[in-house]
N, CA, C and O atoms as a printed pandas DataFrame, in Angstrom:
     atom_number atom_name residue_name chain_id  residue_number  x_coord  y_coord  z_coord
0              1         N          MET        A               1   97.830   56.079   85.908
1              2        CA          MET        A               1   97.954   54.969   85.672
2              3         C          MET        A               1   96.754   53.844   86.158
3              4         O          MET        A               1   96.330   53.844   87.314
4              5         N          SER        A               2   96.349   53.050   85.292
5              6        CA          SER        A               2   95.287   52.262   85.616
6              7         C          SER        A               2   95.448   50.901   85.282
7              8         O          SER        A               2   96.108   50.508   84.320
8              9         N          ARG        A               3   94.705   50.021   86.264
9             10        CA          ARG        A               3   94.900   48.514   85.858
10            11         C          ARG        A               3   93.647   48.092   85.188
11            12         O          ARG        A               3   92.459   48.158   85.501
12            13         N          ILE        A               4   94.305   47.632   84.152
13            14        CA          ILE        A               4   93.326   47.169   82.796
14            15         C          ILE        A               4   93.232   45.563   82.592
15            16         O          ILE        A               4   94.149   44.982   82.012
16            17         N          TYR        A               5   92.251   44.951   83.018
17            18        CA          TYR        A               5   91.868   43.619   82.796
18            19         C          TYR        A               5   91.303   43.273   81.296
19            20         O          TYR        A               5   90.244   43.724   80.859
20            21         N          TRP        A               6   92.128   42.454   80.626
21            22        CA          TRP        A               6   91.631   42.272   79.110
22            23         C          TRP        A               6   90.764   40.572   79.099
23            24         O          TRP        A               6   91.396   39.624   79.566
24            25         N          ASP        A               7   90.052   40.455   78.821
25            26        CA          ASP        A               7   89.254   39.269   78.446
26            27         C          ASP        A               7   89.828   38.296   77.438
27            28         O          ASP        A               7   90.521   38.747   76.526
28            29         N          SER        A               8   89.635   37.228   77.513
29            30        CA          SER        A               8   90.383   35.993   76.329
30            31         C          SER        A               8   90.563   36.681   74.915
31            32         O          SER        A               8   91.570   36.830   74.223
32            33         N          MET        A               9   89.376   37.011   74.741
33            34        CA          MET        A               9   89.176   37.372   73.323
34            35         C          MET        A               9   89.926   38.451   72.513
35            36         O          MET        A               9   90.059   38.487   71.290
36            37         N          LEU        A              10   90.496   39.524   73.645
37            38        CA          LEU        A              10   91.511   40.201   73.214
38            39         C          LEU        A              10   92.676   39.798   72.852
39            40         O          LEU        A              10   93.163   40.224   71.805
40            41         N          PHE        A              11   93.290   38.975   73.583
41            42        CA          PHE        A              11   94.618   38.139   73.545
42            43         C          PHE        A              11   94.488   37.234   72.277
43            44         O          PHE        A              11   95.333   37.156   71.384
44            45         N          ILE        A              12   93.213   36.511   72.340
45            46        CA          ILE        A              12   93.135   35.807   71.035
46            47         C          ILE        A              12   93.152   36.654   69.726
47            48         O          ILE        A              12   93.825   36.275   68.767
48            49         N          TYR        A              13   92.523   37.635   69.687
49            50        CA          TYR        A              13   92.515   38.541   68.444
50            51         C          TYR        A              13   93.990   38.835   68.215
51            52         O          TYR        A              13   94.461   38.589   67.105
52            53         N          TRP        A              14   94.691   39.299   69.096
53            54        CA          TRP        A              14   95.892   39.753   69.180
54            55         C          TRP        A              14   96.969   38.859   68.380
55            56         O          TRP        A              14   97.462   39.015   67.263
56            57         N          LEU        A              15   97.148   37.894   69.331
57            58        CA          LEU        A              15   98.040   36.873   69.208
58            59         C          LEU        A              15   98.077   36.247   67.796
59            60         O          LEU        A              15   99.044   36.084   67.051
60            61         N          GLU        A              16   96.664   35.913   67.605
61            62        CA          GLU        A              16   96.267   35.006   66.248
62            63         C          GLU        A              16   96.084   35.920   65.140
63            64         O          GLU        A              16   95.665   35.443   64.085
64            65         N          ASN        A              17   96.375   37.385   65.224
65            66        CA          ASN        A              17   96.553   38.330   64.207
66            67         C          ASN        A              17   95.076   38.363   63.673
67            68         O          ASN        A              17   95.008   38.260   62.448
68            69         N          ASN        A              18   93.893   38.482   64.326
69            70        CA          ASN        A              18   92.750   38.424   63.970
70            71         C          ASN        A              18   92.660   39.822   62.666
71            72         O          ASN        A              18   93.048   40.944   62.990
72            73         N          PRO        A              19   92.193   39.592   61.443
73            74        CA          PRO        A              19   91.913   40.809   60.600
74            75         C          PRO        A              19   91.088   41.636   61.019
75            76         O          PRO        A              19   91.376   42.793   60.712
76            77         N          HIS        A              20   90.083   41.497   61.656
77            78        CA          HIS        A              20   89.078   42.399   61.977
78            79         C          HIS        A              20   89.464   43.349   63.318
79            80         O          HIS        A              20   89.238   44.557   63.395
80            81         N          TYR        A              21   90.131   42.476   64.407
81            82        CA          TYR        A              21   90.614   43.058   65.494
82            83         C          TYR        A              21   91.710   43.361   66.139
83            84         O          TYR        A              21   91.848   44.214   67.016
84            85         N          ALA        A              22   92.725   42.432   65.560
85            86        CA          ALA        A              22   93.946   42.815   66.014
86            87         C          ALA        A              22   94.787   44.305   66.082
87            88         O          ALA        A              22   95.628   44.583   66.937
88            89         N          GLY        A              23   94.387   45.110   65.066
89            90        CA          GLY        A              23   94.887   46.103   64.973
90            91         C          GLY        A              23   94.363   47.117   66.066
91            92         O          GLY        A              23   95.146   47.898   66.608
92            93         N          ARG        A              24   93.014   47.085   66.375
93            94        CA          ARG        A              24   92.426   47.765   67.279
94            95         C          ARG        A              24   92.945   47.360   68.659
95            96         O          ARG        A              24   93.076   48.153   69.591
96            97         N          VAL        A              25   93.228   46.068   68.705
97            98        CA          VAL        A              25   93.874   45.705   70.227
98            99         C          VAL        A              25   95.239   45.947   70.304
99           100         O          VAL        A              25   95.669   46.311   71.398
100          101         N          GLN        A              26   96.115   45.808   69.255
101          102        CA          GLN        A              26   97.405   46.740   69.197
102          103         C          GLN        A              26   97.498   48.062   69.543
103          104         O          GLN        A              26   98.408   48.598   70.176
104          105         N          GLN        A              27   96.242   48.689   68.972
105          106        CA          GLN        A              27   96.333   50.355   69.193
106          107         C          GLN        A              27   95.837   50.392   70.625
107          108         O          GLN        A              27   96.392   51.349   71.166
108          109         N          ILE        A              28   95.109   49.826   71.395
109          110        CA          ILE        A              28   94.862   49.813   72.702
110          111         C          ILE        A              28   96.146   49.430   73.505
111          112         O          ILE        A              28   96.393   50.152   74.471
112          113         N          ARG        A              29   96.965   48.436   73.253
113          114        CA          ARG        A              29   97.966   48.209   74.123
114          115         C          ARG        A              29   98.950   49.037   73.966
115          116         O          ARG        A              29   99.773   49.101   74.880
116          117         N          GLU        A              30   99.142   49.972   72.651
117          118        CA          GLU        A              30  100.289   50.873   72.632
118          119         C          GLU        A              30   99.710   51.917   73.648
119          120         O          GLU        A              30  100.313   52.218   74.679
120          121         N          ARG        A              31   98.508   52.444   73.291
121          122        CA          ARG        A              31   98.193   53.429   74.531
122          123         C          ARG        A              31   98.311   53.068   75.766
123          124         O          ARG        A              31   98.834   53.872   76.537
124          125         N          MET        A              32   97.912   51.927   76.209
125          126        CA          MET        A              32   98.171   51.577   77.581
126          127         C          MET        A              32   99.839   51.589   77.979
127          128         O          MET        A              32  100.155   51.901   79.127
128          129         N          LYS        A              33  100.659   51.311   77.190
129          130        CA          LYS        A              33  101.779   51.479   77.319
130          131         C          LYS        A              33  102.402   52.902   77.531
131          132         O          LYS        A              33  103.293   53.168   78.338
132          133         N          ASP        A              34  101.836   53.698   76.743
133          134        CA          ASP        A              34  102.036   55.472   76.614
134          135         C          ASP        A              34  101.633   55.905   78.022
135          136         O          ASP        A              34  102.336   56.611   78.745
136          137         N          ARG        A              35  100.234   55.331   78.394
137          138        CA          ARG        A              35   99.853   55.675   79.794
138          139         C          ARG        A              35  100.506   55.068   80.996
139          140         O          ARG        A              35  100.391   55.622   82.089
140          141         N          GLU        A              36  101.162   53.994   80.859
141          142        CA          GLU        A              36  101.851   53.234   81.681
142          143         C          GLU        A              36  100.738   52.573   82.685
143          144         O          GLU        A              36  100.762   52.590   83.915
144          145         N          ASP        A              37   99.790   52.007   81.857
145          146        CA          ASP        A              37   98.619   51.257   82.425
146          147         C          ASP        A              37   99.274   49.741   82.708
147          148         O          ASP        A              37  100.133   49.193   82.018
148          149         N          GLY        A              38   98.720   49.289   83.744
149          150        CA          GLY        A              38   99.084   47.744   83.996
150          151         C          GLY        A              38   98.123   47.039   83.316
151          152         O          GLY        A              38   96.965   47.455   83.285
152          153         N          LEU        A              39   98.554   45.718   82.600
153          154        CA          LEU        A              39   97.711   45.055   81.896
154          155         C          LEU        A              39   97.628   43.797   82.726
155          156         O          LEU        A              39   98.677   43.286   83.116
156          157         N          CYS        A              40   96.330   43.199   83.059
157          158        CA          CYS        A              40   96.294   41.985   83.747
158          159         C          CYS        A              40   95.013   40.875   83.030
159          160         O          CYS        A              40   94.257   41.200   82.115
160          161         N          THR        A              41   95.031   39.847   83.566
161          162        CA          THR        A              41   94.083   38.996   82.990
162          163         C          THR        A              41   94.265   37.696   83.946
163          164         O          THR        A              41   95.141   37.705   84.810
164          165         N          SER        A              42   93.513   36.711   83.787
165          166        CA          SER        A              42   93.022   35.739   84.486
166          167         C          SER        A              42   94.159   34.273   83.957
167          168         O          SER        A              42   94.703   34.219   82.854
168          169         N          ALA        A              43   94.265   33.453   84.803
169          170        CA          ALA        A              43   95.040   32.211   84.568
170          171         C          ALA        A              43   94.005   31.559   83.516
171          172         O          ALA        A              43   94.472   31.053   82.496
172          173         N          PHE        A              44   92.825   31.557   83.702
173          174        CA          PHE        A              44   91.512   31.209   82.714
174          175         C          PHE        A              44   91.889   31.598   81.355
175          176         O          PHE        A              44   91.782   30.753   80.467
176          177         N          THR        A              45   92.363   32.896   81.052
177          178        CA          THR        A              45   92.530   33.547   79.817
178          179         C          THR        A              45   93.847   32.817   79.192
179          180         O          THR        A              45   93.911   32.711   77.968
180          181         N          VAL        A              46   94.683   32.415   79.842
181          182        CA          VAL        A              46   95.736   31.797   79.359
182          183         C          VAL        A              46   95.655   30.321   78.707
183          184         O          VAL        A              46   96.421   29.894   77.843
184          185         N          GLY        A              47   94.552   29.613   79.303
185          186        CA          GLY        A              47   94.240   28.344   79.020
186          187         C          GLY        A              47   93.312   28.763   77.651
187          188         O          GLY        A              47   93.389   28.252   76.534
188          189         N          GLU        A              48   92.628   29.593   77.992
189          190        CA          GLU        A              48   91.614   29.858   76.540
190          191         C          GLU        A              48   92.424   30.382   75.366
191          192         O          GLU        A              48   91.946   30.053   74.280
192          193         N          THR        A              49   93.405   31.031   75.317
193          194        CA          THR        A              49   94.237   31.553   74.356
194          195         C          THR        A              49   94.837   30.348   73.789
195          196         O          THR        A              49   94.826   30.099   72.583
196          197         N          LEU        A              50   95.368   29.597   74.699
197          198        CA          LEU        A              50   96.026   28.279   74.104
198          199         C          LEU        A              50   95.258   27.367   73.285
199          200         O          LEU        A              50   95.873   26.602   72.542
200          201         N          VAL        A              51   93.804   27.345   73.328
201          202        CA          VAL        A              51   93.149   26.254   72.593
202          203         C          VAL        A              51   93.201   26.280   71.173
203          204         O          VAL        A              51   93.113   25.251   70.502
204          205         N          GLY        A              52   93.347   27.466   70.665
205          206        CA          GLY        A              52   93.071   27.619   69.091
206          207         C          GLY        A              52   94.245   27.027   68.833
207          208         O          GLY        A              52   94.097   26.089   68.049
208          209         N          PHE        A              53   95.623   27.238   69.260
209          210        CA          PHE        A              53   96.938   26.785   68.842
210          211         C          PHE        A              53   97.201   25.330   68.700
211          212         O          PHE        A              53   97.803   24.764   67.787
212          213         N          HIS        A              54   96.508   24.694   70.024
213          214        CA          HIS        A              54   96.430   23.267   70.223
214          215         C          HIS        A              54   95.567   22.604   69.134
215          216         O          HIS        A              54   96.043   21.721   68.421
216          217         N          LYS        A              55   94.191   23.066   68.995
217          218        CA          LYS        A              55   93.699   22.662   67.921
218          219         C          LYS        A              55   94.200   22.353   66.734
219          220         O          LYS        A              55   93.995   21.261   66.202
220          221         N          ARG        A              56   94.886   23.268   66.226
221          222        CA          ARG        A              56   95.718   23.494   64.851
222          223         C          ARG        A              56   97.088   22.603   65.031
223          224         O          ARG        A              56   97.864   22.525   64.079
224          225         N          GLY        A              57   97.310   22.074   66.008
225          226        CA          GLY        A              57   98.658   21.157   66.286
226          227         C          GLY        A              57   99.754   22.275   66.167
227          228         O          GLY        A              57  100.753   21.963   65.519
228          229         N          GLU        A              58   99.702   23.503   66.692
229          230        CA          GLU        A              58  100.623   24.307   66.846
230          231         C          GLU        A              58  101.193   24.372   68.092
231          232         O          GLU        A              58  100.977   25.303   68.867
232          233         N          VAL        A              59  102.006   23.311   68.366
233          234        CA          VAL        A              59  102.501   23.163   69.769
234          235         C          VAL        A              59  103.611   24.125   70.070
235          236         O          VAL        A              59  103.557   24.693   71.162
236          237         N          GLU        A              60  104.530   24.371   69.327
237          238        CA          GLU        A              60  105.586   25.509   69.403
238          239         C          GLU        A              60  105.226   26.833   69.697
239          240         O          GLU        A              60  105.737   27.619   70.495
240          241         N          THR        A              61  104.186   26.977   68.869
241          242        CA          THR        A              61  103.294   28.482   69.097
242          243         C          THR        A              61  102.900   28.602   70.474
243          244         O          THR        A              61  103.263   29.539   71.185
244          245         N          ALA        A              62  102.014   27.474   70.931
245          246        CA          ALA        A              62  101.438   27.225   71.924
246          247         C          ALA        A              62  102.589   27.528   73.262
247          248         O          ALA        A              62  102.219   28.143   74.262
248          249         N          ALA        A              63  103.742   27.102   73.138
249          250        CA          ALA        A              63  104.576   27.222   73.966
250          251         C          ALA        A              63  105.253   28.304   74.098
251          252         O          ALA        A              63  105.805   28.498   75.181
252          253         N          ARG        A              64  105.390   29.332   72.977
253          254        CA          ARG        A              64  105.669   30.565   72.941
254          255         C          ARG        A              64  104.753   31.480   73.624
255          256         O          ARG        A              64  105.122   32.370   74.391
256          257         N          VAL        A              65  103.346   31.176   73.257
257          258        CA          VAL        A              65  102.292   32.126   73.829
258          259         C          VAL        A              65  102.202   31.828   75.442
259          260         O          VAL        A              65  101.968   32.751   76.223
260          261         N          ARG        A              66  102.377   30.658   75.829
261          262        CA          ARG        A              66  102.514   30.572   77.393
262          263         C          ARG        A              66  103.372   31.300   77.959
263          264         O          ARG        A              66  103.131   32.091   78.871
264          265         N          ARG        A              67  104.519   31.070   77.421
265          266        CA          ARG        A              67  105.939   31.934   77.929
266          267         C          ARG        A              67  105.598   33.489   77.796
267          268         O          ARG        A              67  106.065   34.266   78.629
268          269         N          PHE        A              68  104.761   33.967   76.721
269          270        CA          PHE        A              68  104.499   35.412   76.578
270          271         C          PHE        A              68  103.759   35.600   77.909
271          272         O          PHE        A              68  104.244   36.533   78.548
272          273         N          PHE        A              69  102.908   35.098   78.411
273          274        CA          PHE        A              69  101.958   35.106   79.463
274          275         C          PHE        A              69  102.596   35.039   80.703
275          276         O          PHE        A              69  102.329   35.804   81.629
276          277         N          LEU        A              70  103.556   34.015   80.761
277          278        CA          LEU        A              70  104.162   33.800   82.222
278          279         C          LEU        A              70  105.489   34.613   82.257
279          280         O          LEU        A              70  105.837   35.094   83.335
280          281         N          GLU        A              71  106.193   34.783   81.228
281          282        CA          GLU        A              71  107.463   35.539   81.324
282          283         C          GLU        A              71  107.417   37.049   81.101
283          284         O          GLU        A              71  108.460   37.700   81.161
284          285         N          GLY        A              72  106.010   37.738   80.794
285          286        CA          GLY        A              72  105.868   38.828   80.546
286          287         C          GLY        A              72  105.678   39.838   81.496
287          288         O          GLY        A              72  106.073   39.638   82.644
288          289         N          SER        A              73  105.066   41.029   81.158
289          290        CA          SER        A              73  104.684   42.079   82.010
290          291         C          SER        A              73  103.059   42.115   82.182
291          292         O          SER        A              73  102.438   43.153   82.407
292          293         N          ILE        A              74  102.563   41.040   82.066
293          294        CA          ILE        A              74  101.069   40.642   82.129
294          295         C          ILE        A              74  100.705   40.175   83.640
295          296         O          ILE        A              74  101.158   39.093   84.013
296          297         N          GLY        A              75   99.951   40.901   84.478
297          298        CA          GLY        A              75   99.646   40.089   85.574
298          299         C          GLY        A              75   98.399   39.192   85.469
299          300         O          GLY        A              75   97.244   39.466   85.141
300          301         N          ILE        A              76   98.964   38.067   85.835
301          302        CA          ILE        A              76   98.213   36.717   85.896
302          303         C          ILE        A              76   97.306   36.685   87.208
303          304         O          ILE        A              76   97.943   36.628   88.260
304          305         N          ILE        A              77   96.208   36.707   87.286
305          306        CA          ILE        A              77   95.187   36.437   88.333
306          307         C          ILE        A              77   94.773   34.960   88.490
307          308         O          ILE        A              77   94.163   34.314   87.639
308          309         N          PRO        A              78   95.157   34.544   89.606
309          310        CA          PRO        A              78   94.629   32.955   89.800
310          311         C          PRO        A              78   92.998   32.999   90.094
311          312         O          PRO        A              78   92.342   33.914   90.591
312          313         N          TYR        A              79   92.661   31.981   89.721
313          314        CA          TYR        A              79   91.019   31.512   90.101
314          315         C          TYR        A              79   91.185   30.564   90.962
315          316         O          TYR        A              79   91.414   29.405   90.615
316          317         N          THR        A              80   91.081   30.979   92.305
317          318        CA          THR        A              80   91.240   30.120   93.375
318          319         C          THR        A              80   89.998   29.679   94.317
319          320         O          THR        A              80   88.999   30.396   94.380
320          321         N          SER        A              81   90.088   28.612   94.960
321          322        CA          SER        A              81   88.395   28.341   95.732
322          323         C          SER        A              81   88.263   29.551   96.573
323          324         O          SER        A              81   87.075   29.863   96.652
324          325         N          GLU        A              82   88.958   30.264   97.162
325          326        CA          GLU        A              82   88.666   31.851   98.028
326          327         C          GLU        A              82   87.567   32.471   97.041
327          328         O          GLU        A              82   86.586   32.967   97.594
328          329         N          LEU        A              83   87.615   32.497   95.768
329          330        CA          LEU        A              83   87.088   33.071   94.840
330          331         C          LEU        A              83   85.606   32.738   94.334
331          332         O          LEU        A              83   84.880   33.521   93.722
332          333         N          ALA        A              84   85.228   31.131   94.790
333          334        CA          ALA        A              84   83.954   30.614   94.430
334          335         C          ALA        A              84   82.751   31.276   94.912
335          336         O          ALA        A              84   81.800   31.254   94.131
336          337         N          ASP        A              85   82.580   31.887   96.082
337          338        CA          ASP        A              85   81.445   32.445   96.492
338          339         C          ASP        A              85   81.252   33.829   95.643
339          340         O          ASP        A              85   80.109   34.203   95.381
340          341         N          SER        A              86   82.392   34.586   95.217
341          342        CA          SER        A              86   82.036   35.770   94.565
342          343         C          SER        A              86   81.885   35.385   92.996
343          344         O          SER        A              86   81.393   36.223   92.241
344          345         N          TYR        A              87   82.275   34.209   92.532
345          346        CA          TYR        A              87   81.969   33.715   91.166
346          347         C          TYR        A              87   80.494   33.412   91.155
347          348         O          TYR        A              87   79.831   33.737   90.171
348          349         N          ALA        A              88   79.946   32.819   92.171
349          350        CA          ALA        A              88   78.474   32.243   92.076
350          351         C          ALA        A              88   77.555   33.414   92.244
351          352         O          ALA        A              88   76.503   33.445   91.606
352          353         N          GLN        A              89   77.947   34.555   93.212
353          354        CA          GLN        A              89   77.019   35.685   93.340
354          355         C          GLN        A              89   77.350   36.481   91.841
355          356         O          GLN        A              89   76.393   37.010   91.275
356          357         N          ILE        A              90   78.324   36.536   91.391
357          358        CA          ILE        A              90   78.343   37.348   89.782
358          359         C          ILE        A              90   77.377   36.573   88.923
359          360         O          ILE        A              90   76.504   37.120   88.250
360          361         N          ARG        A              91   77.613   35.020   88.989
361          362        CA          ARG        A              91   76.953   34.209   87.966
362          363         C          ARG        A              91   75.633   34.456   88.203
363          364         O          ARG        A              91   74.932   34.739   87.232
364          365         N          ALA        A              92   75.144   34.408   89.295
365          366        CA          ALA        A              92   73.531   34.474   90.007
366          367         C          ALA        A              92   73.072   35.880   89.475
367          368         O          ALA        A              92   72.177   36.016   88.641
368          369         N          SER        A              93   73.704   36.803   89.985
369          370        CA          SER        A              93   73.135   38.120   89.999
370          371         C          SER        A              93   73.258   38.761   88.438
371          372         O          SER        A              93   72.363   39.521   88.067
372          373         N          LEU        A              94   74.234   38.485   87.650
373          374        CA          LEU        A              94   74.287   39.095   86.290
374          375         C          LEU        A              94   73.626   38.031   85.056
375          376         O          LEU        A              94   73.326   38.386   83.916
376          377         N          SER        A              95   73.533   37.042   85.465
377          378        CA          SER        A              95   73.062   36.043   84.479
378          379         C          SER        A              95   74.010   35.704   83.335
379          380         O          SER        A              95   73.652   35.635   82.159
380          381         N          VAL        A              96   75.304   35.491   83.797
381          382        CA          VAL        A              96   76.599   35.413   82.876
382          383         C          VAL        A              96   76.754   34.009   82.771
383          384         O          VAL        A              96   76.226   33.188   83.521
384          385         N          SER        A              97   77.759   33.677   81.473
385          386        CA          SER        A              97   78.293   32.304   81.282
386          387         C          SER        A              97   79.412   32.070   82.353
387          388         O          SER        A              97   80.076   33.008   82.793
388          389         N          SER        A              98   79.588   30.773   82.750
389          390        CA          SER        A              98   80.614   30.353   83.575
390          391         C          SER        A              98   82.006   31.248   83.269
391          392         O          SER        A              98   82.542   31.945   84.130
392          393         N          ALA        A              99   82.526   31.095   81.807
393          394        CA          ALA        A              99   83.685   31.996   81.683
394          395         C          ALA        A              99   83.613   33.170   81.937
395          396         O          ALA        A              99   84.655   33.691   82.335
396          397         N          ASP        A             100   82.416   34.009   81.813
397          398        CA          ASP        A             100   82.384   35.222   81.968
398          399         C          ASP        A             100   82.392   35.613   83.510
399          400         O          ASP        A             100   83.051   36.555   83.951
400          401         N          ALA        A             101   81.620   34.818   84.248
401          402        CA          ALA        A             101   81.879   35.093   85.529
402          403         C          ALA        A             101   83.169   34.706   86.172
403          404         O          ALA        A             101   83.390   35.075   87.325
404          405         N          ILE        A             102   83.934   34.076   85.591
405          406        CA          ILE        A             102   85.468   33.290   86.095
406          407         C          ILE        A             102   86.144   34.933   85.685
407          408         O          ILE        A             102   86.561   35.615   86.622
408          409         N          HIS        A             103   86.201   35.401   84.473
409          410        CA          HIS        A             103   86.611   36.648   84.271
410          411         C          HIS        A             103   86.402   37.961   85.378
411          412         O          HIS        A             103   87.208   38.673   85.979
412          413         N          LEU        A             104   85.130   37.912   85.337
413          414        CA          LEU        A             104   84.603   39.056   86.222
414          415         C          LEU        A             104   84.961   38.835   87.362
415          416         O          LEU        A             104   85.407   39.895   87.801
416          417         N          THR        A             105   85.043   37.789   88.360
417          418        CA          THR        A             105   85.471   37.451   89.464
418          419         C          THR        A             105   87.130   37.950   89.737
419          420         O          THR        A             105   87.594   38.730   90.568
420          421         N          CYS        A             106   87.739   37.194   88.729
421          422        CA          CYS        A             106   89.303   37.617   89.122
422          423         C          CYS        A             106   89.412   39.023   88.811
423          424         O          CYS        A             106   90.026   39.627   89.691
424          425         N          ALA        A             107   88.990   39.805   87.774
425          426        CA          ALA        A             107   89.142   40.905   87.761
426          427         C          ALA        A             107   88.781   41.784   88.862
427          428         O          ALA        A             107   89.560   42.689   89.161
428          429         N          ALA        A             108   87.538   41.604   89.593
429          430        CA          ALA        A             108   87.078   42.260   90.673
430          431         C          ALA        A             108   88.098   41.880   91.657
431          432         O          ALA        A             108   88.688   42.851   92.131
432          433         N          SER        A             109   88.454   40.770   92.078
433          434        CA          SER        A             109   89.509   40.538   92.891
434          435         C          SER        A             109   90.699   41.235   93.039
435          436         O          SER        A             109   91.286   41.360   94.113
436          437         N          ALA        A             110   91.094   41.731   91.883
437          438        CA          ALA        A             110   92.265   42.484   91.717
438          439         C          ALA        A             110   91.915   44.011   91.583
439          440         O          ALA        A             110   92.828   44.802   91.344
440          441         N          GLY        A             111   90.847   44.372   91.704
441          442        CA          GLY        A             111   90.634   45.854   92.116
442          443         C          GLY        A             111   90.953   46.316   90.503
443          444         O          GLY        A             111   92.058   46.823   90.312
444          445         N          THR        A             112   90.176   46.189   89.509
445          446        CA          THR        A             112   90.476   46.630   88.116
446          447         C          THR        A             112   89.666   47.636   88.134
447          448         O          THR        A             112   88.540   47.728   88.622
448          449         N          ASP        A             113   90.560   48.691   87.349
449          450        CA          ASP        A             113   89.669   50.008   86.900
450          451         C          ASP        A             113   89.147   49.907   85.697
451          452         O          ASP        A             113   88.155   50.597   85.460
452          453         N          LEU        A             114   89.649   49.084   84.717
453          454        CA          LEU        A             114   88.850   48.947   83.533
454          455         C          LEU        A             114   88.600   47.256   82.996
455          456         O          LEU        A             114   89.596   46.551   82.836
456          457         N          PHE        A             115   87.609   46.854   82.814
457          458        CA          PHE        A             115   87.879   45.333   82.322
458          459         C          PHE        A             115   87.193   45.676   80.608
459          460         O          PHE        A             115   86.114   46.213   80.356
460          461         N          LEU        A             116   88.093   45.229   79.754
461          462        CA          LEU        A             116   87.785   45.493   78.414
462          463         C          LEU        A             116   87.599   44.258   77.687
463          464         O          LEU        A             116   88.391   43.319   77.611
464          465         N          THR        A             117   86.434   44.377   77.151
465          466        CA          THR        A             117   86.002   42.979   76.318
466          467         C          THR        A             117   85.486   43.252   74.953
467          468         O          THR        A             117   85.416   44.410   74.541
468          469         N          ASN        A             118   85.138   42.281   74.266
469          470        CA          ASN        A             118   84.218   42.522   73.098
470          471         C          ASN        A             118   83.100   41.929   72.778
471          472         O          ASN        A             118   82.560   41.744   71.687
472          473         N          ASP        A             119   82.699   41.543   74.267
473          474        CA          ASP        A             119   81.346   41.056   74.571
474          475         C          ASP        A             119   80.602   41.906   75.159
475          476         O          ASP        A             119   80.711   42.256   76.334
476          477         N          GLN        A             120   79.465   42.443   74.029
477          478        CA          GLN        A             120   78.602   43.430   74.388
478          479         C          GLN        A             120   77.527   43.374   75.409
479          480         O          GLN        A             120   76.943   44.359   75.861
480          481         N          LYS        A             121   77.331   42.215   75.712
481          482        CA          LYS        A             121   76.414   41.554   76.741
482          483         C          LYS        A             121   76.922   42.098   78.264
483          484         O          LYS        A             121   76.171   42.317   79.214
484          485         N          LEU        A             122   78.337   42.250   78.245
485          486        CA          LEU        A             122   79.147   42.604   79.509
486          487         C          LEU        A             122   79.364   44.214   79.471
487          488         O          LEU        A             122   79.438   44.757   80.573
488          489         N          VAL        A             123   79.467   44.991   78.373
489          490        CA          VAL        A             123   79.672   46.215   78.635
490          491         C          VAL        A             123   78.396   47.031   79.565
491          492         O          VAL        A             123   77.200   46.953   79.285
492          493         N          GLY        A             124   78.930   47.750   80.625
493          494        CA          GLY        A             124   78.271   48.641   81.321
494          495         C          GLY        A             124   77.689   47.947   82.555
495          496         O          GLY        A             124   77.097   48.531   83.462
496          497         N          LYS        A             125   77.966   46.424   82.472
497          498        CA          LYS        A             125   77.347   45.966   83.910
498          499         C          LYS        A             125   78.289   46.302   85.138
499          500         O          LYS        A             125   79.482   46.573   85.005
500          501         N          ILE        A             126   77.676   46.258   86.247
501          502        CA          ILE        A             126   78.194   46.818   87.606
502          503         C          ILE        A             126   78.777   45.424   88.517
503          504         O          ILE        A             126   78.059   44.598   89.081
504          505         N          VAL        A             127   79.846   45.432   88.485
505          506        CA          VAL        A             127   80.409   44.334   89.684
506          507         C          VAL        A             127   81.352   45.139   90.496
507          508         O          VAL        A             127   82.296   45.817   90.089
508          509         N          PRO        A             128   80.970   44.966   91.630
509          510        CA          PRO        A             128   82.133   45.586   92.703
510          511         C          PRO        A             128   83.456   45.124   92.597
511          512         O          PRO        A             128   83.779   43.952   92.401
512          513         N          GLY        A             129   84.172   46.037   92.727
513          514        CA          GLY        A             129   85.956   45.393   92.323
514          515         C          GLY        A             129   86.197   46.108   91.138
515          516         O          GLY        A             129   87.331   46.574   91.020
516          517         N          ILE        A             130   85.452   46.286   90.304
517          518        CA          ILE        A             130   85.652   46.828   88.724
518          519         C          ILE        A             130   85.054   48.108   88.398
519          520         O          ILE        A             130   83.861   48.160   88.100
520          521         N          GLN        A             131   85.782   49.144   88.430
521          522        CA          GLN        A             131   85.104   50.517   87.977
522          523         C          GLN        A             131   84.505   50.585   86.934
523          524         O          GLN        A             131   83.575   51.390   86.870
524          525         N          PHE        A             132   84.853   49.728   85.719
525          526        CA          PHE        A             132   84.160   50.298   84.585
526          527         C          PHE        A             132   84.205   48.978   83.688
527          528         O          PHE        A             132   85.298   48.414   83.639
528          529         N          ILE        A             133   83.254   48.479   83.049
529          530        CA          ILE        A             133   83.378   47.429   81.821
530          531         C          ILE        A             133   83.079   47.895   80.614
531          532         O          ILE        A             133   81.923   48.090   80.238
532          533         N          GLY        A             134   84.191   48.121   79.872
533          534        CA          GLY        A             134   84.114   48.724   78.369
534          535         C          GLY        A             134   84.102   47.820   77.275
535          536         O          GLY        A             134   84.324   46.629   77.494
536          537         N          GLY        A             135   83.879   48.216   76.160
537          538        CA          GLY        A             135   83.943   47.357   74.829
538          539         C          GLY        A             135   85.276   47.828   74.037
539          540         O          GLY        A             135   85.990   48.800   74.282
540          541         N          LEU        A             136   85.396   46.904   73.065
541          542        CA          LEU        A             136   86.779   47.096   72.623
542          543         C          LEU        A             136   86.526   48.458   71.584
543          544         O          LEU        A             136   87.396   49.253   71.229
544          545         N          ASP        A             137   85.050   48.476   71.207
545          546        CA          ASP        A             137   85.063   49.404   70.095
546          547         C          ASP        A             137   84.895   51.147   70.823
547          548         O          ASP        A             137   84.777   52.200   70.196
548          549         N          SER        A             138   84.934   50.959   72.168
549          550        CA          SER        A             138   84.918   52.205   73.090
550          551         C          SER        A             138   86.158   52.923   72.849
551          552         O          SER        A             138   87.189   52.378   72.456
552          553         N          ASN        A             139   86.030   54.149   73.093
553          554        CA          ASN        A             139   87.373   55.215   72.954
554          555         C          ASN        A             139   87.751   55.613   74.522
555          556         O          ASN        A             139   88.079   56.767   74.796
556          557         N          ILE        A             140   87.686   54.663   75.439
557          558        CA          ILE        A             140   87.951   54.733   76.818
558          559         C          ILE        A             140   89.549   55.217   76.910
559          560         O          ILE        A             140   90.022   56.184   77.507
560          561         N          ILE        A             141   90.278   54.087   76.018
561          562        CA          ILE        A             141   91.759   54.209   76.234
562          563         C          ILE        A             141   92.543   54.822   74.677
563          564         O          ILE        A             141   93.760   54.997   74.627
């Protein structure tokens, strides 16, 4: 059993039924369930996932998605002031965006086995606290 962190885009692809990626994300989720892997993400992801629904005025769908995160089996990792130094170190050393640094900081704080992303710029980066950063197109799981 592994602890797997999904970045925002995986949830957005899945919950918005993206024609190119939703099927792959669903396949990964099913494989994770079969292996009894734990799924986690950050509180930041919850907000990022809700943006599109709010832009389209889909208030009821946004409420359902919020409940999906908060009442489901997904571990939600908070971004707290205690993580600020780790965030700064990751952002400075890896030259990643603020959003990516938040994701990586939260994943590292949780001792993540696999950080899964569709951002090829992050794949293979080394972050203490994260065993492996892999892409959506990999056959890791």
